[in-house]
N, C-alpha and C positions, 0 to 999 in steps of 0.2 A: 506492500500500499504505499503511495507519497506521503510526503511528510505534510505538503504541502495541503491533504485532500482532510489529513489526521487536523490538522491543526486548523482550519474550516471547516470540522465536523463540531472541532469542541468552539468556536468562536458564536457557531452555529445557536449551542446546546447551553452556553451562557446568555446568549440574546433573550431565549424564548425563558432563564431562569430569573434573567433581568426585568424580563418582562411581568414577570408574575411575583416578582417581590415589590415590583413600584404597585403595582397595584391592588398590594396584600397592603403595603403601608400606605397605601390614601384610604384603604377604609379605614383602616384603623385610626384615620385622623380625624375623617368624619365622621367615623361614630362615636371614638372620645369628645371630639369635640363640640362635636353639632349640636348637643341637647346644651351643654354651656355656654359659648357663643352668641350674643344675641347679634350680631354683625356680621352678616355673613359676608363679604367681601373679603373679610381675612381668612374666612374658610375657604375663600374660590379662587388663594396663591394658592394651595396645594393644584389645582388645576395645570397650571400655566406646569408645573415642576412632571407633575405625570406627565403631559404632553413632551418634555424638554428626553426625560427618559425612555419614555413610552419608542417616542420617536429614534434611540438610540439603536433604542434596541432591535426597531425594527427594520434597521438600516443593518445591527448584525444579524438576523436571521437571514434578510434579501440579499446580501450581498455578504457573504463568512469567506470567497475565494479571494474578492479584492481586498479584504482588510485582512487576512492570512498573507497573502501577496505583498501590501504593504511594511506587516509585522515583522515575517522571516527576512531575515540576510541571503541576497542574490544564492547566495550557494547551496542555501539547504532551501530554499524555495522551485529549483530547478534540480535540485536532487529525484533520483530516480524513483527512489522507494527506500524502506525501510534501513535495507543492508548497504545504504551507505557509510554508514559508520555512527559512533557513536557522542562524534563533538554534534552531531547532525542531530541526531535523536536529544540531544541535553540542550540546545539549541530552541527546539519547538517545545518542551519540556517545560523549559522556561518561558520562552511565547504561551503557551497555555495558560500556567502559573496565575502568571499578570494580568491574563485576559479575565480570567476567572476572580483574580482579586477586585479590577475594576470595574466587571462586574457585580460585583456586590455593595462595593464601595458611593458607588455613583446613588444609587437609588436612597443609601442612606444620608448623606450630603442632603442632597435638597430637602428628605423627611425634619433632618435636623435647622435643617437653615430655616423651614417653615415653624417648626416649632421655637426658636429663635426671635422671629419676628412675631407672632404671634404673642408669645412671653414679653415682648417689650411694649409692643401695644398693651396689652393685659394683665399687669404687672400681678393685678388682685389673682388673677385662675392661679400663680406659680408660685411660689415661694422663692426666696434667694438661692437655696440651697438648691434648687431643682433647674435657675437659669443657668446654678454652678457647671449642676449635672449635663444642662445643655453646652454650654461652651467648650466644657473637657471632650465631649462627644466629638462636636463637629474639629476640634484641631486632632482628634484622632484618627478621625474620618480623615481628614485633609494629609496627616502622617501615611496612613493606607494609601491613599491615591498616588501618595507620591512614590510609594512602594510597588503597587502595583503597575506604574506607567515605569518604574525604571527597570520591572521585570520582564515589562513585555516589548521594552523599546532595545533594553541591554539583554538580551539574552545571550548574543556571542558573546561579548564581554564576560560574562559570569560563568558563562560555560568551560571561557581561555583561562578566569582567575578560579574556578574546579580544579582545570586538571592540572594546574601550575600549585596548588595544595596538592595535590594526592601524590603530584612527582617527587615533589620537595623532598630531596637528599636525598635523591634515590640516582646512583651515579652511573650511566651509559658504560 
């Protein structure tokens, strides 16, 4: 099987996962805050956030090969099969891991930002400790996005680093 096809398959699977996660989180926002907040314009913030992540997920579902081709280095996307070497398989695995991290954290970021906006507009709904938790959760999510982006886009460098660490001290 081609490495490009494997990566594209996982991009599509994680796109479906991202779409489902988006719907579940937005449903949670509407159900938990819908009865408390009288101003429906604040709840309408969830609709554009859901549209953004839904659009990204649909792009991942519809164009997985194009995304995989952009993420994989040229040498890996042109490799004919899994027998092309361990280095190419490691690059594919790191890329898939990065896409997984990103598909999980992008809906979380928008979810946290919506709660931050709502807590700023209605400070009586949330205590200071809850707002601090939202800030911490947003910071952690931004850090996870940075890790996912680095892993997805820098997979070849990570694989080279792993091979260097693995063979460190070994004399030829």
